C-alpha positions as CSV (number, residue, x, y, z in Angstrom):
1,M,9.1,-14.5,20.7
2,T,11.8,-14.2,18.0
3,V,9.3,-15.4,15.3
4,L,6.7,-12.9,16.5
5,L,9.1,-10.0,16.4
6,T,10.3,-11.0,12.9
7,I,6.7,-11.1,11.7
8,I,5.9,-7.7,13.3
9,H,9.1,-6.2,11.7
10,V,8.4,-7.4,8.2
11,F,4.7,-6.6,8.3
12,G,5.5,-3.1,9.6
13,L,7.6,-2.6,6.5
14,I,4.7,-3.9,4.3
15,T,2.3,-1.6,6.1
16,M,4.5,1.4,5.5
17,G,4.6,0.5,1.8
18,C,0.8,0.5,1.8
19,G,0.8,3.9,3.3
20,G,3.3,5.2,0.8
21,L,1.2,3.9,-2.0
22,M,-1.9,5.5,-0.4
23,S,-0.1,8.9,-0.6
24,T,-0.2,8.8,-4.4
25,S,-4.0,8.8,-4.2
26,L,-3.8,11.6,-1.7
27,L,-1.9,13.7,-4.2
28,T,-4.5,12.8,-6.8
29,S,-7.2,14.0,-4.5
30,I,-5.4,17.3,-3.8
31,F,-4.8,17.9,-7.5
32,A,-8.4,16.9,-8.5
33,K,-10.1,18.6,-5.5
34,D,-12.5,15.6,-5.5
35,G,-13.5,15.8,-1.8
36,A,-11.7,12.7,-0.6
37,M,-8.5,14.5,0.6
38,D,-9.3,14.0,4.3
39,A,-9.9,10.3,3.9
40,F,-6.5,9.8,2.4
41,I,-4.7,12.2,4.8
42,E,-6.1,10.2,7.7
43,G,-5.6,6.9,6.0
44,T,-2.0,7.6,5.0
45,A,-1.2,8.9,8.5
46,I,-2.7,6.0,10.3
47,T,-1.1,3.4,8.0
48,L,2.4,5.0,8.0
49,L,2.4,5.6,11.8
50,L,1.3,2.1,12.7
51,G,3.7,0.6,10.1
52,A,6.6,2.7,11.4
53,L,5.7,1.7,15.0
54,M,5.9,-2.0,14.2
55,F,9.0,-1.7,12.0
56,F,11.2,0.6,14.2
57,S,10.1,-0.9,17.5
58,T,11.5,-4.3,16.3
59,L,14.5,-2.9,14.4
60,R,17.1,-4.0,16.9
61,A,15.3,-7.2,18.0
62,T,16.8,-10.6,17.1
63,K,15.0,-11.8,14.0
64,K,14.8,-15.3,12.6
65,V,13.2,-16.4,9.3
66,T,11.9,-19.9,9.4
67,R,9.3,-21.7,7.3
68,Q,6.8,-21.1,10.1
69,T,7.6,-17.4,10.0
70,G,7.1,-17.4,6.2
71,F,3.7,-19.1,6.2
72,L,2.5,-16.9,9.1
73,L,3.7,-13.8,7.3
74,V,1.9,-14.8,4.1
75,A,-1.3,-15.4,5.9
76,I,-1.1,-12.2,8.0
77,T,-0.1,-10.0,5.0
78,W,-3.0,-11.1,2.8
79,S,-5.6,-11.0,5.6
80,A,-4.4,-7.9,7.5
81,T,-3.2,-5.6,4.8
82,P,-6.8,-5.2,3.5
83,V,-7.7,-3.7,6.9
84,F,-5.3,-0.8,6.3
85,S,-6.1,-0.4,2.6
86,A,-9.8,-0.2,3.5
87,I,-9.4,2.9,5.7
88,P,-10.0,5.5,3.0
89,F,-13.2,3.7,2.0
90,L,-14.4,3.7,5.6
91,I,-13.6,7.4,6.2
92,Y,-15.0,8.7,2.9
93,I,-18.2,6.7,3.1
94,P,-19.2,6.7,6.8
95,S,-22.3,4.5,6.1
96,L,-20.1,1.7,4.7
97,S,-19.7,-1.2,7.0
98,F,-16.3,-2.6,7.9
99,V,-17.2,-6.0,6.3
100,D,-18.1,-4.3,3.0
101,A,-15.0,-2.1,3.0
102,Y,-12.8,-5.1,3.9
103,F,-14.4,-7.1,1.0
104,E,-13.7,-4.3,-1.5
105,S,-10.1,-4.0,-0.3
106,V,-9.6,-7.8,-0.4
107,S,-11.1,-7.9,-3.9
108,G,-8.6,-5.2,-5.0
109,L,-5.5,-6.8,-3.4
110,T,-6.4,-10.3,-4.6
111,T,-7.1,-8.9,-8.1
112,T,-10.6,-10.4,-8.0
113,G,-12.5,-7.3,-9.2
114,A,-15.7,-8.2,-7.4
115,T,-17.2,-5.0,-5.9
116,I,-19.9,-3.9,-3.4
117,F,-19.8,-0.3,-4.7
118,S,-22.7,1.2,-6.7
119,G,-22.4,4.6,-8.3
120,I,-18.8,4.0,-9.3
121,D,-19.1,6.7,-12.0
122,N,-19.6,9.3,-9.2
123,L,-16.8,8.1,-6.9
124,P,-14.0,10.6,-6.4
125,M,-11.1,10.2,-8.8
126,S,-8.7,9.4,-6.0
127,I,-11.0,6.6,-4.6
128,N,-11.2,5.0,-8.0
129,L,-7.5,5.3,-8.5
130,W,-6.9,3.7,-5.1
131,R,-9.0,0.7,-6.1
132,H,-7.0,0.3,-9.3
133,E,-3.6,0.8,-7.5
134,L,-4.5,-2.1,-5.2
135,N,-5.1,-4.2,-8.3
136,W,-1.9,-3.2,-10.0
137,I,0.5,-3.5,-7.1
138,A,-1.1,-6.8,-6.0
139,G,-0.9,-8.2,-9.5
140,M,2.9,-7.9,-9.6
141,G,3.0,-8.9,-6.0
142,I,1.5,-12.3,-6.7
143,I,4.1,-12.9,-9.4
144,I,6.9,-12.2,-7.0
145,F,5.1,-14.3,-4.4
146,A,5.0,-17.2,-6.9
147,V,8.6,-17.0,-8.2
148,A,10.5,-15.8,-5.2
149,I,8.7,-16.4,-1.9
150,L,7.1,-19.8,-2.4
151,P,10.4,-21.5,-3.3
152,I,11.8,-20.3,0.1
153,L,8.8,-21.8,1.8
154,G,9.3,-25.0,-0.2
155,I,5.9,-25.1,-1.8
156,G,6.8,-24.7,-5.5
157,G,7.2,-21.3,-6.9
158,M,9.8,-20.8,-9.6
159,Q,11.4,-24.1,-8.8
160,L,8.1,-25.8,-9.5
161,Y,7.8,-23.7,-12.7
162,M,11.2,-24.8,-13.8
163,A,10.2,-28.4,-13.4
164,E,6.8,-28.0,-15.0
165,A,7.5,-25.9,-18.0
166,P,10.5,-27.2,-19.8
167,G,11.6,-25.7,-23.1
168,S,10.1,-22.2,-22.4
169,V,12.2,-20.7,-19.6
170,K,15.5,-22.2,-18.5
171,E,17.0,-21.4,-15.1
172,S,19.9,-19.6,-16.8
173,D,17.4,-17.3,-18.7
174,L,16.4,-15.5,-15.5
175,P,18.6,-13.4,-13.1
176,P,20.1,-15.7,-10.4
177,R,19.1,-13.8,-7.3
178,I,15.6,-13.2,-5.9
179,A,16.1,-9.4,-5.9
180,Q,17.3,-9.4,-9.5
181,T,14.5,-11.7,-10.6
182,A,11.9,-9.5,-8.9
183,K,13.4,-6.4,-10.5
184,A,13.4,-7.9,-14.0
185,L,9.8,-9.0,-13.7
186,W,8.7,-5.6,-12.3
187,L,10.3,-3.9,-15.3
188,V,8.5,-6.2,-17.7
189,Y,5.2,-5.8,-15.9
190,A,5.5,-2.0,-15.8
191,G,6.6,-1.8,-19.4
192,I,3.7,-3.8,-20.7
193,T,1.4,-1.7,-18.5
194,A,2.7,1.5,-20.0
195,V,2.1,0.2,-23.5
196,C,-1.4,-0.8,-22.5
197,I,-2.1,2.7,-21.2
198,I,-1.0,4.3,-24.4
199,S,-3.0,1.8,-26.5
200,L,-6.2,2.4,-24.5
201,K,-5.7,6.2,-24.9
202,L,-5.3,5.8,-28.7
203,A,-8.4,3.5,-28.7
204,G,-10.5,6.3,-27.3
205,M,-10.3,6.4,-23.5
206,N,-9.2,9.5,-21.6
207,W,-5.9,9.3,-19.7
208,F,-7.5,8.6,-16.3
209,D,-9.7,5.7,-17.6
210,A,-6.7,4.4,-19.6
211,I,-4.5,4.3,-16.6
212,C,-7.1,2.7,-14.3
213,H,-8.2,0.1,-16.9
214,A,-4.6,-0.7,-17.8
215,F,-3.8,-1.3,-14.1
216,A,-6.9,-3.6,-13.9
217,A,-6.1,-5.5,-17.2
218,M,-2.5,-6.2,-16.5
219,S,-3.2,-7.3,-12.9
220,L,-6.3,-9.2,-14.2
221,G,-8.0,-7.3,-11.4
222,G,-11.2,-6.3,-13.3
223,F,-12.1,-3.1,-11.4
224,S,-13.6,-0.3,-13.6
225,T,-14.3,3.3,-13.2
226,H,-17.9,2.8,-14.4
227,D,-20.9,0.9,-13.1
228,S,-21.5,-0.6,-16.6
229,N,-17.8,-1.6,-16.7
230,I,-16.3,-1.8,-20.2
231,G,-19.8,-1.7,-21.6
232,F,-19.8,2.0,-20.8
233,F,-17.5,2.6,-23.7
234,D,-19.3,0.4,-26.3
235,S,-16.1,0.5,-28.4
236,V,-14.7,-2.4,-30.5
237,P,-11.1,-0.9,-30.5
238,I,-11.1,-0.7,-26.7
239,E,-12.4,-4.2,-26.4
240,I,-9.7,-5.5,-28.8
241,V,-6.9,-3.7,-26.8
242,L,-8.1,-5.0,-23.5
243,T,-8.5,-8.6,-24.9
244,I,-5.0,-8.6,-26.1
245,F,-3.5,-7.3,-22.9
246,Q,-5.6,-9.6,-20.7
247,L,-4.2,-12.6,-22.8
248,L,-0.7,-11.2,-22.3
249,A,-1.2,-10.9,-18.5
250,A,-2.4,-14.5,-18.3
251,I,0.9,-15.7,-19.8
252,N,3.9,-16.4,-17.6
253,F,5.8,-13.1,-17.1
254,A,9.1,-15.0,-17.1
255,T,8.4,-16.0,-20.7
256,H,7.7,-12.3,-21.5
257,F,11.1,-11.5,-19.9
258,V,12.9,-14.1,-22.0
259,V,11.3,-12.9,-25.2
260,I,12.4,-9.3,-24.5
261,R,15.9,-10.4,-23.4
262,K,16.5,-12.6,-26.4
263,R,14.6,-10.3,-28.8
264,S,12.9,-13.4,-30.3
265,L,9.4,-14.8,-30.3
266,S,10.7,-18.4,-30.1
267,P,10.1,-18.6,-26.3
268,Y,6.4,-18.1,-26.9
269,R,6.4,-20.9,-29.5
270,E,8.2,-23.2,-27.1
271,D,6.0,-22.5,-24.1
272,M,3.6,-25.5,-24.0
273,E,1.6,-23.9,-21.2
274,M,0.9,-20.8,-23.3
275,R,0.0,-22.8,-26.3
276,G,-2.5,-24.9,-24.3
277,F,-3.9,-21.7,-22.8
278,L,-4.4,-19.9,-26.1
279,T,-5.8,-23.0,-27.9
280,L,-8.4,-23.6,-25.2
281,V,-9.5,-20.0,-24.8
282,L,-9.6,-19.0,-28.4
283,S,-11.4,-22.1,-29.6
284,S,-13.9,-21.6,-26.7
285,C,-14.5,-18.1,-28.0
286,L,-15.5,-19.5,-31.4
287,F,-17.7,-22.1,-29.9
288,A,-19.4,-19.7,-27.5
289,A,-20.0,-17.3,-30.4
290,Y,-21.7,-20.1,-32.4
291,V,-23.9,-21.0,-29.4
292,L,-25.0,-17.4,-28.9
293,W,-25.7,-16.9,-32.6
294,D,-27.4,-20.3,-33.0
295,T,-29.7,-19.6,-30.0
296,G,-30.7,-16.2,-31.4
297,T,-29.0,-14.3,-28.5
298,Y,-27.4,-12.0,-31.1
299,P,-28.7,-11.5,-34.7
300,D,-25.5,-12.3,-36.5
301,F,-22.2,-14.2,-36.0
302,P,-19.8,-11.2,-36.0
303,T,-21.8,-9.5,-33.2
304,A,-21.9,-12.8,-31.2
305,L,-18.2,-13.3,-31.8
306,R,-17.4,-9.8,-30.5
307,H,-19.3,-10.2,-27.3
308,A,-18.4,-13.9,-26.7
309,T,-14.7,-13.2,-27.2
310,F,-14.4,-10.3,-24.9
311,N,-16.5,-11.6,-22.0
312,L,-15.1,-15.2,-22.3
313,V,-11.5,-14.0,-22.4
314,T,-12.0,-11.7,-19.4
315,I,-13.5,-14.5,-17.2
316,A,-11.2,-17.2,-18.5
317,T,-8.2,-15.1,-17.6
318,D,-9.7,-14.3,-14.2
319,C,-9.9,-10.6,-14.9
320,G,-13.6,-9.9,-14.6
321,F,-14.4,-7.1,-17.0
322,A,-17.8,-7.2,-18.7
323,T,-19.5,-5.6,-21.6
324,Q,-22.7,-7.7,-21.6
325,N,-25.0,-9.2,-18.9
326,F,-23.9,-12.7,-19.7
327,N,-26.1,-13.8,-16.8
328,Q,-28.9,-13.8,-19.5
329,W,-27.0,-15.8,-22.0
330,P,-27.8,-19.6,-22.5
331,I,-26.5,-21.1,-19.3
332,F,-23.9,-23.3,-21.1
333,V,-21.8,-20.2,-22.1
334,P,-21.4,-18.5,-18.7
335,M,-20.9,-21.8,-16.9
336,W,-18.2,-22.7,-19.4
337,M,-16.6,-19.3,-18.9
338,L,-16.5,-20.0,-15.1
339,F,-15.1,-23.5,-15.8
340,L,-12.3,-21.9,-17.9
341,S,-11.5,-19.5,-15.0
342,C,-10.5,-22.6,-13.0
343,L,-7.7,-23.7,-15.2
344,S,-6.8,-21.4,-18.0
345,A,-4.2,-18.9,-16.6
346,S,-0.5,-19.7,-16.8
347,S,1.8,-20.2,-13.8
348,G,3.8,-17.0,-13.2
349,S,1.0,-14.8,-14.5
350,T,-1.4,-12.5,-12.6
351,G,-4.2,-15.0,-13.0
352,G,-5.7,-17.4,-10.5
353,G,-7.2,-20.9,-10.4
354,I,-5.5,-24.2,-10.9
355,R,-3.1,-22.9,-13.6
356,M,-2.8,-24.4,-17.1
357,I,0.5,-26.2,-16.3
358,R,-1.2,-28.3,-13.5
359,T,-4.0,-29.1,-15.9
360,I,-1.5,-30.3,-18.5
361,I,0.3,-32.4,-16.0
362,L,-2.9,-34.0,-14.7
363,L,-4.1,-34.8,-18.3
364,K,-0.8,-36.4,-19.1
365,Q,-0.8,-38.4,-15.9
366,T,-4.3,-39.6,-16.7
367,R,-3.2,-40.7,-20.1
368,L,-0.2,-42.4,-18.6
369,E,-2.3,-44.3,-16.2
370,L,-4.6,-45.5,-19.0
371,F,-1.5,-46.6,-20.9
372,K,-0.2,-48.6,-17.9
373,F,-3.7,-50.2,-17.5
374,I,-3.4,-51.5,-21.1
375,H,0.3,-52.3,-20.8
376,P,0.8,-53.2,-17.1
377,Y,4.5,-54.2,-17.5
378,A,5.6,-51.3,-19.6
379,I,7.9,-48.7,-18.2
380,K,7.0,-45.1,-19.3
381,S,7.6,-41.8,-17.7
382,L,5.5,-38.6,-17.7
383,R,7.1,-36.1,-20.0
384,I,6.5,-32.5,-21.0
385,G,8.6,-31.8,-24.1
386,D,11.9,-33.5,-23.6
387,Q,11.8,-33.3,-19.8
388,I,10.7,-36.1,-17.4
389,I,8.3,-34.9,-14.7
390,S,9.1,-36.4,-11.4
391,N,6.6,-38.3,-9.2
392,N,7.0,-35.6,-6.5
393,I,5.7,-33.0,-8.9
394,V,2.8,-35.2,-10.0
395,T,1.9,-35.9,-6.4
396,S,2.1,-32.2,-5.5
397,V,-0.2,-31.3,-8.4
398,T,-2.7,-34.1,-7.6
399,G,-2.8,-33.0,-3.9
400,F,-3.3,-29.3,-4.9
401,I,-6.1,-30.1,-7.3
402,F,-7.9,-32.2,-4.7
403,L,-7.6,-29.5,-2.1
404,Y,-8.8,-26.9,-4.7
405,F,-12.0,-28.7,-5.4
406,M,-12.6,-29.7,-1.8
407,C,-12.3,-26.0,-0.7
408,I,-14.8,-25.0,-3.4
409,V,-17.2,-27.6,-2.3
410,I,-17.0,-26.7,1.4
411,L,-17.3,-22.9,0.7
412,V,-20.3,-23.5,-1.6
413,F,-22.0,-25.5,1.1
414,A,-21.2,-22.7,3.6
415,L,-23.0,-20.2,1.3
416,L,-25.9,-22.5,0.8
417,L,-26.2,-22.8,4.6
418,T,-26.7,-19.1,4.7
419,G,-29.7,-19.3,2.4
420,L,-28.2,-18.4,-1.1
421,D,-29.6,-20.2,-4.1
422,F,-27.3,-22.8,-5.7
423,V,-26.3,-21.0,-8.8
424,T,-25.4,-17.8,-6.9
425,A,-23.5,-19.7,-4.3
426,L,-21.6,-21.9,-6.8
427,S,-20.7,-19.0,-9.2
428,A,-19.8,-16.6,-6.3
429,I,-17.3,-19.1,-4.8
430,I,-15.8,-20.1,-8.2
431,A,-15.5,-16.4,-9.2
432,C,-14.0,-15.4,-5.8
433,F,-11.8,-18.4,-5.4
434,N,-10.3,-18.0,-8.9
435,N,-10.2,-14.2,-8.4
436,A,-12.4,-13.8,-11.5
437,G,-14.9,-11.3,-10.2
438,P,-18.6,-11.5,-11.3
439,G,-20.6,-14.6,-10.9
440,L,-24.2,-15.4,-11.9
441,N,-27.7,-14.6,-10.6
442,Q,-27.5,-12.4,-7.5
443,V,-23.8,-11.7,-8.1
444,G,-23.9,-11.4,-11.9
445,P,-22.3,-8.8,-14.1
446,A,-25.3,-6.5,-14.1
447,T,-25.3,-6.4,-10.3
448,N,-22.6,-6.8,-7.6
449,Y,-21.9,-8.4,-4.2
450,A,-23.6,-5.6,-2.1
451,S,-26.8,-7.7,-1.7
452,L,-24.9,-10.4,0.3
453,S,-25.2,-10.5,4.0
454,D,-22.2,-9.8,6.2
455,L,-21.6,-13.5,6.8
456,Q,-21.8,-14.3,3.0
457,T,-19.5,-11.4,2.3
458,M,-16.9,-12.7,4.7
459,I,-17.1,-16.2,3.3
460,C,-16.4,-14.7,-0.2
461,S,-13.5,-12.6,1.2
462,F,-12.0,-15.7,2.7
463,A,-12.4,-17.5,-0.7
464,M,-10.6,-14.7,-2.5
465,I,-7.6,-14.8,-0.1
466,L,-7.4,-18.6,0.0
467,G,-7.5,-18.8,-3.8
468,R,-4.9,-16.0,-4.2
469,V,-2.3,-17.6,-2.0
470,Q,-2.8,-21.0,-3.7
471,I,-4.4,-22.7,-0.8
472,F,-1.4,-24.4,0.8
473,S,-0.1,-21.2,2.5
474,I,-3.3,-21.0,4.6
475,I,-4.3,-24.6,5.0
476,I,-0.8,-25.6,6.3
477,L,-1.5,-23.4,9.4
478,F,-4.3,-25.7,10.5
479,V,-2.1,-28.9,10.4
480,P,-0.9,-29.7,13.9
481,E,2.4,-31.2,12.7
482,F,3.4,-27.9,11.2
483,W,3.6,-26.3,14.7
484,R,5.6,-29.2,16.2
485,K,8.7,-28.5,14.1
């Protein structure tokens, strides 16, 4: 009972926070007179009242935070909060099913950017702002989740990062307390977002589009205010600005903090994870551009480089913007883009997938195993920079990657069982699981996820949540031994 009351209390606070955030869109609707005011009045009232009821009814109850409580709270927060954040969608669009509204909300809160909405250009300003607010708040939320909450649960947040990324961020470089760390990273996140907004305005967007797309870029959320996404603007300066900020958002925010604190770019040079990420993504842009030019998809290399760079970066970083229908490109390029979405983003960033540091560790471990096969009596440790990586970290990484691919395989088969074709099923799960947004074929960048059945939509919603919480936080709940402690 104590655990249950603790969960209700904390989730009540989170729900009130969701209602408070919803009120900003309410103010926007009142100011813009866009016709969605009633949806946000009712949504805000329902969310605040239910949140307050949960919070204040358990205020004096005995509360106990255990690892079980933490895991349950993570699962409930990421699966139940979208129910509340979907309320304005349901009220404003009465014909919208709960499954579709829930999918849109989950997509926003997991910073996936997949959508079931058509006619986005005609949506009220407040509805569009709400979608992007979900992106932005959740983007920072996942960073705090990674660096502050996961260590408490013992599944490798900042403590894992410290062990995995030597030379870039030392423990002494960050504020010592969780609250101070969270505040520092919030300030960095908000500051870079503000710079992105101003840059997009100078590049040619109006203020509203600049705010929404900056929210989506920094959270790597991928929502847009237009059906044709970034292709609506057909602007090289806008694409350049968004490309730069998507790359920044896919780099560990702790590294950004240290750069600002030290007033030096040296932490970037010392961050092996960032170097691996940029090398892989930027070299892939050049190769993809060559393939598109060589196959005649675009008439000249500069044009191919422009479109390959923007669309590859946005998928590789798990953002999900689009300027072209890459579903019609030679199949190698979009499949390579989806592959990059699995492993490119850095730990401590707003991206999803395996994360580059795990990829580096696995590659180094593979090389070490080959070395030991050739020299069976040699003693050699796995190192990243000057730091030895413990066997516990290697085991954790190996287990995570195995679970990662097994989850993808199971979910793909689940979609195939519903009747989807293989390319649509595979690309939809990879895109949703990595929180990357558009897939191929039926869920490609020129379409959306609205054509999926309710069952297929719920499978994709589950994939988004499972990928966002880094698998363990959900899977652990199905292990019997977990409940015997």
